[in-house]
NUFI-977533 format. One line per field, with one value per residue (C-alpha): residue number from 0; z, x, y. Coordinates in nm, 4 decimals. Example, Ala and Ser with C-alpha at 12.3 -4.5 7.8 and 13.67 -1.06 7.14 Angstrom:
NUFI-977533
pos 0  1
Z 0.7800  0.7140
X 1.2300  1.3670
Y -0.4500  -0.1060
END
This chain:
NUFI-977533
pos 0  1  2  3  4  5  6  7  8  9  10  11  12  13  14  15  16  17  18  19  20  21  22  23  24  25  26  27  28  29  30  31  32  33  34  35  36  37  38  39  40  41  42  43  44  45  46  47  48  49  50  51  52  53  54  55  56  57  58  59  60  61  62  63  64  65  66  67  68  69  70  71  72  73  74  75  76  77  78  79  80  81  82  83  84  85  86  87  88  89  90  91  92  93  94  95  96  97  98  99  100  101  102  103  104  105  106  107  108  109  110  111  112  113  114  115  116  117  118  119  120  121  122  123  124  125  126  127  128  129  130  131  132  133  134  135  136  137  138  139  140  141  142  143  144  145  146  147  148  149  150  151  152  153  154  155  156  157  158  159  160  161  162  163  164  165  166  167  168  169  170  171  172  173  174  175  176  177  178  179  180  181  182  183  184  185  186  187  188  189  190  191  192  193  194  195  196  197  198  199  200  201  202  203  204  205  206  207  208  209  210  211  212  213  214  215  216  217  218  219  220  221  222  223  224  225  226  227  228  229  230  231  232  233  234  235  236  237  238  239  240  241  242  243  244  245  246  247  248  249  250  251  252  253  254  255  256  257  258  259  260  261  262  263  264  265  266  267  268  269  270  271  272  273  274  275  276  277  278  279  280  281  282  283  284  285  286  287  288  289  290  291  292  293  294  295  296  297  298  299  300  301  302  303  304  305  306  307  308  309  310  311  312  313  314  315  316  317  318  319  320  321  322  323  324  325  326  327  328  329  330  331  332  333  334  335  336  337  338  339  340  341  342  343  344  345  346  347  348  349  350  351  352  353  354  355  356  357  358  359  360  361  362  363  364  365  366  367  368  369  370  371  372  373  374  375  376  377  378  379  380  381  382  383  384  385  386  387  388  389  390  391  392  393  394  395  396  397  398  399  400  401  402  403  404  405  406  407  408  409  410  411  412  413  414  415  416  417  418  419  420  421  422  423  424  425  426  427  428  429  430  431  432  433  434  435  436  437  438  439  440  441  442  443  444  445  446  447  448  449  450  451  452  453  454  455  456  457  458  459  460  461  462  463  464  465  466  467  468  469  470  471  472  473  474  475  476  477  478  479  480  481  482  483  484  485  486  487  488  489  490  491  492  493  494  495  496  497  498  499  500  501  502  503  504  505  506  507  508  509  510  511  512  513  514  515  516  517  518  519  520  521  522  523  524  525  526  527  528  529  530  531  532  533  534  535  536  537  538  539  540  541  542  543  544  545  546  547
Z -0.0745  0.0974  0.4188  0.5374  0.8049  0.5440  0.3256  0.6244  0.7051  0.3460  0.3525  0.6738  0.5332  0.2107  0.4083  0.6200  0.3164  0.1444  0.4432  0.4338  0.0613  0.1012  0.3960  0.1923  -0.1028  0.1260  0.3082  -0.0123  -0.1883  0.1135  0.0451  -0.3255  -0.4029  -0.0632  -0.2181  -0.5507  -0.4952  -0.5270  -0.2842  0.0334  -0.1389  -0.2979  0.0267  0.2163  -0.0581  -0.0081  0.3688  0.3684  0.1115  0.3793  0.6887  0.5535  0.2743  0.3659  0.0383  0.1857  0.0860  -0.1764  -0.4048  -0.7005  -0.9608  -1.2076  -1.5382  -1.5805  -1.8549  -2.0872  -2.0777  -2.0328  -1.6642  -1.3599  -0.9885  -0.6725  -0.5908  -0.3249  -0.0909  0.2351  0.4432  0.2679  0.4232  0.2609  0.1520  -0.0112  -0.1907  -0.3162  -0.4665  -0.6514  -0.9968  -1.2999  -1.6662  -1.9166  -1.9605  -1.6534  -1.4087  -1.3464  -1.2762  -1.5825  -1.7997  -1.6846  -1.7523  -2.1024  -2.2086  -1.9832  -1.8917  -1.5535  -1.4146  -1.1258  -0.9798  -0.7667  -0.5998  -0.6253  -0.5344  -0.8538  -1.0873  -1.2288  -1.3578  -1.0110  -0.9007  -0.5290  -0.5772  -0.3411  -0.0648  0.0190  0.0340  0.3901  0.5058  0.3704  0.5346  0.4824  0.3293  -0.0457  -0.1384  -0.4461  -0.6308  -0.8183  -1.0589  -1.2455  -1.5022  -1.4259  -1.7576  -1.8897  -2.2435  -2.3274  -2.2204  -1.9072  -1.7044  -1.3872  -1.1914  -0.8796  -0.7130  -0.3828  -0.2078  -0.1193  0.1115  -0.0846  0.2031  0.3076  0.3153  0.0570  -0.3123  -0.5454  -0.7929  -0.5297  -0.4668  -0.8401  -0.8742  -0.5976  -0.7279  -1.0756  -0.9239  -0.7262  -1.0282  -1.2336  -0.9546  -0.9264  -1.3023  -1.2880  -0.9978  -1.1707  -1.4952  -1.3141  -1.1545  -1.4919  -1.6500  -1.3666  -1.3904  -1.7653  -1.7251  -1.4492  -1.6706  -1.9576  -1.7261  -1.5827  -1.9337  -2.0275  -1.7096  -1.7818  -2.1331  -2.0015  -1.7284  -1.9816  -2.2067  -1.9203  -1.8064  -2.1586  -2.1995  -1.8756  -1.9518  -2.2899  -2.1035  -1.8402  -1.5740  -1.3467  -1.1788  -1.2462  -0.9570  -1.0533  -0.9589  -1.1711  -1.4683  -1.4414  -1.4644  -1.7651  -1.9311  -1.8851  -2.0226  -2.3355  -2.3967  -2.4200  -2.5841  -2.9370  -2.8418  -2.8097  -2.4866  -2.1829  -1.9182  -1.5474  -1.3525  -0.9871  -0.6969  -0.4080  -0.4493  -0.5759  -0.7636  -1.0999  -1.2708  -1.5121  -1.6102  -1.6811  -1.8765  -2.0925  -2.1316  -2.2534  -2.5082  -2.6237  -2.6653  -2.8699  -3.2408  -3.1227  -3.0058  -3.2747  -3.1772  -2.8801  -2.5189  -2.2973  -1.9192  -1.6983  -1.3189  -1.2373  -0.8780  -0.9960  -1.2157  -1.0629  -1.1139  -1.3189  -1.5760  -1.6357  -1.9337  -2.1221  -2.0572  -2.1638  -2.4610  -2.5570  -2.6286  -2.9142  -2.9464  -2.7321  -2.5249  -2.2111  -2.1093  -2.2139  -2.4816  -2.7589  -2.9789  -3.0284  -2.8250  -2.8817  -2.5648  -2.4493  -2.6331  -2.9635  -2.8906  -2.8092  -3.1203  -3.2621  -2.9461  -2.5739  -2.3023  -1.9460  -1.6731  -1.3391  -1.0141  -1.2071  -0.8759  -0.8286  -1.1404  -1.0527  -1.1046  -1.3765  -1.5749  -1.5179  -1.7183  -2.0081  -2.0071  -2.0225  -2.3247  -2.5025  -2.4355  -2.5571  -2.8709  -2.9588  -3.0054  -2.8193  -2.8355  -2.7554  -2.4851  -2.6616  -2.9779  -3.1433  -3.3852  -3.2699  -3.3358  -3.3733  -3.1766  -3.1679  -2.8292  -2.6174  -2.2595  -1.9698  -1.6227  -1.2861  -0.9254  -0.5803  -0.4540  -0.4149  -0.6967  -0.6084  -0.2650  -0.4239  -0.6505  -0.3447  -0.1784  -0.4894  -0.5518  -0.8691  -1.1518  -1.1764  -1.5562  -1.5938  -1.3582  -1.5767  -1.8854  -1.7365  -1.5744  -1.9025  -1.8454  -1.4848  -1.4168  -1.0588  -1.0071  -0.7237  -0.4254  -0.3338  -0.0453  -0.3020  -0.5068  -0.2431  -0.4666  -0.6908  -0.4106  -0.4492  -0.8232  -0.7853  -0.5031  -0.7027  -1.0056  -0.8040  -0.6191  -0.9479  -1.0989  -0.7944  -0.7829  -1.1452  -1.0978  -0.7890  -0.8723  -0.5678  -0.5193  -0.2480  -0.2358  -0.0150  0.1430  0.0983  0.4569  0.3826  0.0791  0.2980  0.5398  0.2554  0.1589  0.5136  0.5259  0.4211  0.1988  0.2413  -0.0095  -0.2611  -0.5356  -0.4799  -0.1172  -0.2085  -0.4684  -0.2233  0.0480  -0.1797  -0.2849  0.0771  0.1900  -0.1079  -0.0337  0.3418  0.3353  0.5162  0.3880  0.0547  0.1778  0.3888  0.6261  0.7491  1.0664  0.8580  0.6685  0.9839  1.1441  0.8513  0.7885  0.9323  1.1014  1.3367  1.1786  1.0673  1.4136  1.5737  1.3367  1.3966  1.7713  1.7372  1.5247  1.8072  2.0715  2.0055  2.2255  2.1290  2.1954  1.8980  1.9483  1.7228  1.7002  1.9888  2.2228  2.2907  2.1310  2.2903  1.9988  1.9356  1.6458  1.6958  1.5537  1.2316  1.1223  1.4342  1.4055  1.0465  1.1304  1.4120  1.1729  0.9766  0.6616  0.5842  0.6174  0.3611  0.5533  0.5014  0.4683  0.8220  0.9699  1.1205  1.3077  1.2048  1.5235  1.4441  1.1031  1.2404  1.5294  1.2967  1.0587  1.3430  1.4800  1.1349  1.0849  0.8172  0.6011  0.4753  0.3477  0.6914  0.8588  0.6306  0.7066  1.0770  1.0453  0.8243  0.5082  0.1699  0.0940  -0.1374  0.1315  0.3790  0.1334  0.0415  0.4054  0.4759  0.1971  0.2908  0.6474  0.5181  0.6930  0.6020  0.3112  0.4080
X 8.5490  8.2324  8.3030  8.1172  7.9383  7.8225  7.6865  7.5056  7.3536  7.2399  7.0829  6.9005  6.7795  6.6593  6.4678  6.3106  6.1865  6.0707  5.8513  5.6999  5.6332  5.4583  5.2553  5.1441  5.0348  4.8646  4.6640  4.5591  4.4600  4.2528  4.0305  3.9922  3.6552  3.5021  3.2867  3.1845  3.3835  3.7673  3.7937  3.8759  4.1581  4.3032  4.2963  4.4609  4.7230  4.8230  4.8162  5.0490  5.2814  5.3524  5.3481  5.5454  5.7632  5.8047  5.6502  5.4665  5.1704  5.0544  4.7767  4.5821  4.4888  4.2148  4.1305  3.7896  3.5442  3.6717  4.0289  4.1584  4.2444  4.2678  4.2146  4.3164  4.0477  4.2261  4.5062  4.6871  4.8681  4.7027  4.4512  4.1133  4.2356  4.5440  4.3340  4.1071  4.4046  4.5212  4.3783  4.6084  4.5513  4.6991  5.0692  5.0715  5.3519  5.4842  5.1427  4.9810  5.2719  5.2337  4.8587  4.9241  5.2112  5.1675  5.5370  5.6951  5.8604  6.1090  6.2168  6.5262  6.5046  6.1845  6.3771  6.5828  6.2897  6.1296  5.8239  5.7390  5.4391  5.4167  5.0476  4.8885  5.1536  5.3470  5.7245  5.7332  5.5379  5.8022  6.1335  6.4290  6.6312  6.6110  6.2716  6.2059  5.8735  5.7671  5.4695  5.3529  5.0729  4.7628  4.6823  4.3612  4.3592  4.6901  4.5639  4.6640  4.3520  4.5306  4.8528  4.9860  5.2302  5.4138  5.7019  6.0212  6.3040  6.6270  6.8582  6.7332  6.8610  6.6108  6.7002  6.4997  6.4639  6.2813  6.0363  5.9745  5.9085  5.6457  5.4868  5.4544  5.2688  5.0416  4.9722  4.8795  4.6496  4.4884  4.4265  4.2588  4.0368  3.9351  3.8696  3.6432  3.4595  3.4165  3.2909  3.0445  2.9199  2.8715  2.6790  2.4708  2.3988  2.2934  2.0699  1.9132  1.8403  1.6898  1.4823  1.3629  1.2616  1.0829  0.9129  0.7895  0.6712  0.4870  0.3365  0.2244  0.0806  -0.1131  -0.2086  -0.3379  -0.6188  -0.6584  -0.4955  -0.2484  0.0452  0.3586  0.3628  0.4549  0.1122  -0.0682  0.1655  0.1271  -0.2520  -0.2202  0.0222  -0.2232  -0.5000  -0.3027  -0.1969  -0.5619  -0.7026  -0.7028  -0.8961  -1.2740  -1.2581  -1.4553  -1.2573  -1.3366  -1.2020  -1.1484  -1.0582  -1.1838  -1.4486  -1.3131  -1.0125  -1.1241  -1.2877  -1.4849  -1.1677  -0.9929  -1.2912  -1.2841  -0.9065  -0.9550  -1.2078  -0.9746  -0.6854  -0.8950  -0.9897  -1.3425  -1.2279  -1.4331  -1.7545  -1.9851  -1.8780  -2.1813  -2.1556  -2.4219  -2.4313  -2.6117  -2.6707  -2.8763  -3.1254  -3.4455  -3.4792  -3.7956  -3.6262  -3.3076  -3.4275  -3.5833  -3.2769  -3.0241  -3.2060  -3.4623  -3.8303  -4.0806  -4.3794  -4.6658  -4.4411  -4.5902  -4.8147  -4.6508  -4.4276  -4.5557  -4.2498  -3.9617  -3.6473  -3.3021  -3.1342  -2.7806  -2.6445  -2.7762  -2.6580  -2.3102  -2.2875  -1.9305  -1.8315  -1.7865  -2.0465  -1.9288  -2.1357  -2.0276  -2.1221  -2.1911  -2.2374  -2.5664  -2.7196  -3.0337  -3.0109  -3.2744  -3.0789  -2.7544  -2.8993  -3.0039  -2.6713  -2.4843  -2.6909  -2.6159  -2.2421  -2.2345  -2.4454  -2.3860  -2.7592  -3.0369  -3.4150  -3.5993  -3.8654  -4.1919  -4.0087  -3.9355  -3.6530  -3.2962  -3.0677  -2.6953  -2.4746  -2.0978  -2.0123  -1.6951  -1.8116  -1.6179  -1.7518  -1.6404  -1.7032  -1.5603  -1.7287  -1.5794  -1.7688  -1.6237  -1.7803  -2.1084  -2.0880  -2.0394  -2.3414  -2.5534  -2.6122  -2.4039  -2.4014  -2.0800  -2.0961  -2.1426  -1.8505  -1.6248  -1.7499  -1.6738  -1.3459  -1.1663  -0.9253  -0.9273  -0.7360  -0.6758  -0.6876  -0.4543  -0.5902  -0.4434  -0.2628  -0.0803  0.0263  0.1185  0.3766  0.0888  -0.0981  0.1055  0.0480  -0.3210  -0.3677  -0.2003  -0.4162  -0.7386  -0.6535  -0.5760  -0.9015  -1.1058  -0.9408  -1.0371  -1.3960  -1.4507  -1.2237  -1.0079  -0.6315  -0.5568  -0.2266  -0.0595  0.2842  0.5254  0.4517  0.0771  0.1345  0.3437  0.0501  -0.1810  0.0628  0.0561  -0.3236  -0.4555  -0.7413  -0.9828  -1.2144  -0.9281  -0.9308  -1.2958  -1.2257  -0.9143  -1.1092  -1.3874  -1.1394  -0.9458  -1.2707  -1.3665  -1.0392  -1.0391  -1.3923  -1.3385  -0.9857  -0.9468  -0.5936  -0.4203  -0.1505  -0.2496  -0.0011  0.0149  -0.1733  -0.4601  -0.4815  -0.4608  -0.7554  -0.9795  -0.8692  -1.1199  -0.8447  -1.0698  -1.4100  -1.4525  -1.3849  -1.6133  -1.8952  -1.8586  -1.8720  -2.1707  -2.3630  -2.3516  -2.4315  -2.7285  -2.5725  -2.2112  -1.9354  -1.7342  -1.4201  -1.4219  -1.2085  -1.3841  -1.3653  -1.6042  -1.9459  -2.2341  -2.4529  -2.7214  -2.8041  -3.1640  -3.0554  -2.8760  -2.8362  -2.6392  -2.4384  -2.3296  -2.2488  -2.0222  -1.7967  -1.5422  -1.6253  -1.8614  -1.6145  -1.5623  -1.6556  -1.5492  -1.8035  -1.7285  -1.7842  -2.1247  -2.2204  -2.5375  -2.7170  -2.6635  -2.8289  -3.1191  -3.1798  -3.1698  -3.4159  -3.6547  -3.6362  -3.7221  -4.0201  -3.8506  -3.7559  -3.4025  -3.3438  -3.4098  -3.2101  -2.9183  -2.9466  -2.9547  -2.6252  -2.4656  -2.4773  -2.6388  -2.9237  -2.7004  -2.4318  -2.6928  -2.8344  -2.4871  -2.3870  -2.7219  -2.6546  -2.2894  -2.3871  -2.6375  -2.9334  -3.2802  -3.4461  -3.7335
Y -0.2815  -0.4119  -0.6036  -0.9134  -0.7122  -0.4585  -0.7400  -0.8869  -0.5501  -0.5034  -0.8496  -0.7718  -0.4374  -0.6013  -0.8617  -0.5892  -0.3973  -0.7148  -0.8000  -0.4524  -0.4775  -0.8121  -0.6822  -0.3800  -0.5940  -0.8449  -0.5773  -0.4010  -0.7238  -0.8257  -0.5236  -0.5947  -0.7493  -0.6739  -0.4054  -0.2618  0.0578  0.0584  0.3520  0.1493  -0.0409  0.2748  0.4703  0.1852  0.1614  0.5271  0.4850  0.1818  0.3419  0.6039  0.3819  0.0849  0.2232  0.5900  0.7121  1.0069  1.2227  0.9776  1.0864  0.9523  1.2104  1.1100  1.2751  1.4337  1.3414  1.6141  1.4750  1.8294  1.8249  1.6018  1.6417  1.4596  1.1994  0.9917  1.1028  1.0266  1.2871  1.5816  1.8161  1.8766  2.2196  2.0667  1.8074  2.0846  2.2681  1.9578  2.0365  2.0077  2.0858  1.8421  1.9257  2.1523  2.0784  1.7290  1.5747  1.7327  1.6154  1.2541  1.2761  1.4008  1.1748  0.8719  0.8482  0.7742  1.0876  1.1047  1.4390  1.3842  1.7255  1.9286  2.2458  2.2135  2.1403  2.4600  2.2652  2.1375  2.3465  2.2577  2.3360  2.0864  2.0805  2.3945  2.3471  2.4788  2.1726  1.9322  1.8337  2.0677  1.7846  1.7205  1.5759  1.3633  1.3381  1.0259  1.0250  0.7133  0.6953  0.4858  0.3254  0.1692  0.0310  0.2032  0.5430  0.7329  0.8032  0.9087  0.9514  0.7780  1.0181  1.0584  1.2384  1.0511  1.1544  1.1069  1.0066  0.6624  0.3061  0.1772  0.1748  0.3982  0.1106  -0.0959  0.1876  0.2233  -0.1523  -0.1490  0.1711  0.0175  -0.2788  -0.0474  0.1749  -0.1332  -0.2563  0.0873  0.0877  -0.2531  -0.1505  0.1703  -0.0167  -0.2619  0.0294  0.2021  -0.1209  -0.1757  0.1822  0.1442  -0.1810  -0.0250  0.2747  0.0485  -0.1574  0.1560  0.2805  -0.0547  -0.0589  0.2942  0.1915  -0.1181  0.0819  0.3366  0.0548  -0.1122  0.2161  0.2986  -0.0526  -0.0174  0.3418  0.2301  0.0549  0.3272  0.1064  0.2849  0.1118  -0.0906  -0.3380  -0.6976  -0.8468  -0.5868  -0.6278  -1.0053  -0.9712  -0.7380  -0.9796  -1.2683  -1.0496  -0.9611  -1.3225  -1.4363  -1.1239  -1.2732  -1.5857  -1.6205  -1.8237  -1.7095  -1.5214  -1.5209  -1.2230  -1.3096  -1.0861  -0.8794  -0.6139  -0.2841  -0.4220  -0.2827  -0.5793  -0.3621  -0.1778  -0.5077  -0.6390  -0.3275  -0.3636  -0.7210  -0.5917  -0.3123  -0.5565  -0.7987  -0.7996  -0.7067  -0.3615  -0.1822  -0.3625  -0.3203  -0.3632  -0.4192  -0.4402  -0.5946  -0.6068  -0.9303  -0.8184  -0.5209  -0.7135  -0.8535  -1.2292  -1.1877  -0.9646  -1.1637  -1.3666  -1.0766  -0.8577  -1.1222  -1.2722  -1.0056  -1.0634  -1.0731  -0.8454  -0.9740  -1.2004  -1.0471  -0.7615  -0.4383  -0.5972  -0.3720  -0.4201  -0.6565  -0.5866  -0.7344  -0.8608  -0.8005  -1.1033  -0.9723  -0.6201  -0.7514  -0.9712  -0.9627  -0.7757  -0.8417  -0.9007  -0.8381  -1.0035  -0.8606  -1.0362  -1.3578  -1.5373  -1.3530  -1.5131  -1.7180  -2.0951  -2.0941  -1.8371  -2.0268  -2.3173  -2.0930  -1.9088  -2.2396  -2.3486  -2.0220  -2.0517  -2.4125  -2.3706  -2.0070  -1.9428  -1.7629  -1.7635  -1.4452  -1.4591  -1.5459  -1.6489  -1.9833  -1.9162  -1.9668  -1.6716  -1.7309  -1.4905  -1.4448  -1.2972  -1.2981  -1.3478  -1.1984  -1.2725  -1.1405  -1.2244  -1.1687  -1.4851  -1.8291  -2.0024  -2.3413  -2.3127  -2.2052  -2.5113  -2.7330  -2.5720  -2.6161  -2.2446  -2.2379  -2.4920  -2.6885  -2.7202  -2.3444  -2.2845  -2.4996  -2.3192  -1.9763  -2.0766  -2.1491  -1.8595  -1.7353  -1.4121  -1.3035  -0.9274  -0.8226  -0.6362  -0.3002  -0.4685  -0.6842  -0.3816  -0.1260  0.0389  0.1548  0.3340  0.6527  0.6927  0.6027  0.8527  1.1307  1.0492  1.0479  1.3698  1.5458  1.4216  1.5227  1.8652  1.9262  1.8130  2.0254  2.3198  2.2564  2.2661  2.0114  1.8241  1.5645  1.5740  1.2839  1.1773  1.1784  0.9528  0.7231  0.7050  0.6023  0.3263  0.1888  0.1532  -0.1944  -0.0641  -0.3567  -0.1869  -0.1645  0.0990  0.1871  0.2700  0.4691  0.6673  0.7493  0.8432  1.0779  1.2459  1.2903  1.4477  1.6851  1.8042  1.8338  1.9768  2.3085  2.3746  2.3209  2.0797  1.7796  1.6159  1.2568  1.3555  1.4970  1.1692  0.9590  1.1382  1.0504  0.6922  0.4369  0.2370  0.0425  0.0950  -0.2657  -0.4057  -0.1462  -0.2327  -0.6067  -0.5430  -0.3110  -0.5577  -0.8079  -0.5440  -0.3099  -0.0450  0.0125  0.2605  0.3799  0.5871  0.8895  1.2007  1.3680  1.0663  0.7811  0.8174  0.6253  0.5180  0.2627  0.0363  0.1417  0.4774  0.3807  0.7415  0.8323  0.5125  0.5791  0.9404  0.8263  0.6404  0.8443  0.6472  0.3604  0.0737  -0.1970  -0.5084  -0.8645  -1.1443  -1.2602  -0.9123  -1.0093  -1.3270  -1.5087  -1.4048  -1.0337  -1.0760  -1.2801  -1.0364  -0.7356  -0.8995  -0.9829  -0.6285  -0.4923  -0.7206  -0.9287  -0.6300  -0.7041  -0.3517  -0.2037  -0.4785  -0.4042  -0.0325  -0.1094  -0.2968  -0.0316  -0.2427  -0.2329  -0.4716  -0.6685  -0.7072  -0.8284  -1.0842  -1.2063  -1.2604  -1.4269  -1.6769  -1.7292  -1.8116  -2.0691  -1.9096  -2.0278  -1.8518  -1.6239
END
């Protein structure tokens, strides 16, 4: 017969265990949802099972993908060696039987159970008293995918039924966490596959036009290009020098219904003013001295195709008026001719100049600007698409190796160094730099230090300083080099590469002084300042200097 004091003691003991159960569940649930992985919650579950409830050496065994065996994935109170031994074939021992049949199994005394393997934990490491073993299936969608198991000392004040109740809750929670993890992994796998498919599609789309890279700014420009490829509207390609305007113009032609017709490219900066009209519109026999036969101009040659006018900002004002008339009316008149000839041409223009500013200054016709700017597409600089630098560099180095029968490669650190450089000259500068390092390389594998020595990190600033000071000091690999602008050959040799300079790289006084020192010869003045004639003329105009 149970006395009142015994009942009171039982009540106190039950309250004690209930508090521990609630604390265990509270601590485990606090970890749920704090991360994508269930591992922290499962490990804490096994830890608190031992510390709070006395269910020792807890382990979670999970089935492998073949569903033929399982191994211990999470454990508390087991050494790494013991965890490594915890591998069970389906139906093997108590754990393997629970994996196979998905039924709760309780061994009251492991010493009296012949199927108990004692594989993970040797019996000598357990208490001498009778030890029980409890194994519960972890179920997902009515299939056992694992086992929650632990050792239990038989002689204790806590009822076995209470332990089983808590373990059932924990096994259910473990199953839900593992199911969420499996679902997340599956969704991640599907997304990765979709991303891989999209990436390959984007790469193939870009590669179809010979454009390398998958950066968002580049893909956005290609997407805009493809959306307008079927129309006949004029396209204006905008962007810094060296961003690949000709490549994009050709891509627009290849994506259009005109792909099987002519694609003609013209650099407006390379045509003398006096030849523009005859080159664009052609001429009749006898139109001028030396015109012994009729010649069709670029517009006629590009009929039904695409005409690409690069550096459109360099077009003389007189030709701007005639180009506008042709775009509006769709007709041309050959030089020396009277008959109007109808032409069907898709015009693509490109410039790195601010045409709106040129319009405000009166050097570019506003009506022509509006006619060209129907569909403007901005081409990203290399600084805007840094993630493409690596693939571009590898492509250029492979191409240069093939052309020159070399075998030069770059380390990962060297490619990282290329990605860090701003590349003010964009793809053109990168191409030239890669060619240079391949030709000058003294070893087959170049490191970041080899790249750093050749990169013109401060060349632009040095040149701007030197242009304002006839005698300048440039820091090269061998130390400070005392050079003079009066010796342009020595000055250019002192620089590791001819830098790509911004429009503001030279003050007006430097240009004026150089021109005076060269007797008004712009070509020599440009050479003195380390520029091309076209760069000198462009800066002269941008600075608003008086025409010579």
